[in-house]
VOMAR-934817 format. One record per residue (C-alpha): residue in one letter; x, y, z. Coordinates in steps of 0.5 Angstrom, whole numbers, plus 500, padded with zeros to 3 digits. Each point is the difference from the previous one (the first is absolute). Layout:
! VOMAR-934817
AXYZ ...
This chain:
! VOMAR-934817
M683483538 P494498504 Y497493499 R494499495 P496494500 F498501493 Q500505494 S493502499 T498507496 Y494500504 Y503501507 D505506501 A507499504 R496501507 M495494498 R494505499 A495499495 S502504493 P494504497 A500495494 L499494505 L494504503 R497501493 A501493498 R496498507 A495506499 P494496496 Y500494504 L500504507 V492500501 K499493497 N506497505 T497504506 I493497498 T502493499 G504500507 A494503503 A496494498 V505495502 C501503507 G492500500 I500493498 V505497505 I497504506 S493498498 I502492500 Y504502507 A493503503 Y496494497 T505495503 I500503507 H492501500 A499492498 I505498505 S497504506 Q494496499 D503493502 E497498506 F504494501 E495495502 D503494497 V506500504 I500495505 V503503507 P501495506 A496502506 E507500504 P507499499 I503493501 R503499506 R507496501 P505498505 Q505505501 G506499496 E497495495 A500502493 P495497495 T502496494 N498502493 T496493500 E496502507 S499507497 L497498493 S496494504 H497506504 K498504495 M497494496 Q496499506 M497507501 R498500493 R496494500 S496503506 
């Protein structure tokens, strides 16, 4: 006997929708399709607006140093040095 996860009158032995299930869903088919299309349209429009709004950013307020910090080979900066350098760059 094959395994059946649940007993239902809406599905046959091969788990296909029965005519009763199709009749029960028929009144809602158009409404659900319209609602699904509206939700998808809203999601796509929000996504398109977001991409459009972000693409207009020019990043003029971002501080870019003129040249990178040169350190002797093998010397790694400490957190304090990095923080103080960043603070100096912000002040100037």
